[in-house]
C-alpha positions in Angstrom: 72.1 86.7 154.8 72.5 84.7 157.7 72.6 86.2 160.9 76.1 85.7 162.9 75.8 84.7 167.0 77.6 87.1 169.1 79.5 84.6 171.4 82.7 84.9 173.4 84.4 83.0 170.6 83.5 85.8 168.1 83.9 88.4 170.4 87.1 86.9 171.0 88.0 86.6 167.4 87.2 90.2 167.1 89.4 91.4 169.9 92.4 89.4 168.1 91.7 90.7 164.7 91.5 94.4 166.2 94.9 94.1 168.2 96.5 92.6 164.3 95.1 95.8 162.7 96.4 98.3 165.5 99.8 96.2 165.2 99.8 96.8 161.3 98.9 100.1 161.9 101.5 101.1 164.2 104.2 99.6 162.5 103.1 102.0 159.3 103.6 104.4 161.6 107.1 103.7 162.7 106.6 102.4 166.0 107.8 99.6 167.3 105.2 97.0 168.5 105.5 94.0 171.3 102.9 91.4 172.1 103.6 90.2 175.8 103.3 86.7 176.7 100.2 85.8 178.3 96.8 87.3 179.1 96.9 88.3 182.5 98.5 92.1 182.1 96.1 94.6 181.9 97.3 95.5 178.6 97.4 94.1 175.2 100.5 95.5 173.4 103.7 97.4 173.8 104.5 100.5 172.0 107.8 101.6 171.5 107.7 105.2 170.3 111.3 105.4 170.0 111.2 107.8 173.0 109.1 105.7 175.1 107.6 102.6 175.6 103.8 102.7 176.2 101.4 100.0 177.7 98.0 100.1 175.6 94.9 98.0 175.4 92.9 98.0 172.3 89.2 97.6 172.1 87.7 96.9 169.0 83.8 97.2 168.1 82.2 95.1 165.1 78.9 96.8 164.9 76.5 99.5 165.7 73.8 99.3 168.5 71.1 102.2 168.0 73.5 104.2 165.8 76.6 104.0 168.0 79.5 102.0 168.5 79.4 100.8 172.4 82.8 99.4 173.8 83.5 98.0 177.3 86.6 100.2 178.3 86.7 98.6 181.8 88.5 95.3 182.6 87.3 92.1 183.0 86.5 92.4 186.9 84.8 95.6 185.9 87.5 98.2 187.7 88.2 101.1 185.1 91.7 100.8 184.0 94.3 103.2 186.6 97.4 104.5 184.8 99.4 102.6 186.5 97.7 99.6 184.2 97.9 101.3 180.9 98.9 104.5 179.3 96.3 104.1 176.4 93.2 102.9 175.5 92.9 102.5 171.6 89.2 101.8 170.4 89.0 100.8 166.7 85.5 101.0 165.0 86.3 98.5 162.6 83.5 98.9 159.9 84.8 102.5 159.7 88.0 102.1 159.9 88.0 104.8 162.7 90.6 104.8 165.5 90.6 106.5 169.0 93.7 107.2 170.7 92.5 108.1 174.3 95.0 108.4 177.3 93.7 106.5 180.3 93.1 109.7 182.0 90.5 110.3 180.1 88.9 107.3 180.7 89.4 106.3 183.9 85.7 107.4 185.1 84.1 105.5 181.9 83.2 101.8 182.1 81.4 102.1 178.4 82.2 104.8 176.0 80.3 105.4 172.7 81.4 106.2 169.1 80.1 107.5 166.4 82.7 108.0 163.4 80.0 107.8 160.8 77.8 110.7 162.0 79.9 113.8 161.4 76.9 116.4 163.0 76.5 113.8 166.0 79.9 112.7 167.8 80.7 111.6 171.1 82.7 113.0 173.7 85.8 111.3 172.3 85.9 112.6 169.0 88.7 114.6 169.9 91.0 111.5 169.9 89.6 110.3 166.7 92.9 109.4 165.1 95.2 111.2 167.6 98.2 109.0 167.1 100.3 112.3 168.0 99.4 111.7 171.7 101.8 108.9 171.8 
């Protein structure tokens, strides 16, 4: 099998795919989803839960490295997200179809997180947020 090069274009495509998957998941759970115009805002999507509108940043991991999914949870300028910028960071481990709904205050000191949904005995610190849609 031919190895696919990890390029900025491929990472952008994976990110867009993850956002689309998130929108479908949120819609299936009865939430409304809106995509802001442009890419200068710190969040990817707005989610209407019926009682509030939330700013959501989606991060998608498409492959494991060292048996972990590694996700950058900081902004392009390397600053971590602030509660004034987003409400939730939603991490998606694409090959395992595993979602992590993480409140921004939980990741505020983490520029990167590691997830391991495929290893039941060796979980990450963020495992309590796996499929935690009720937090929204």
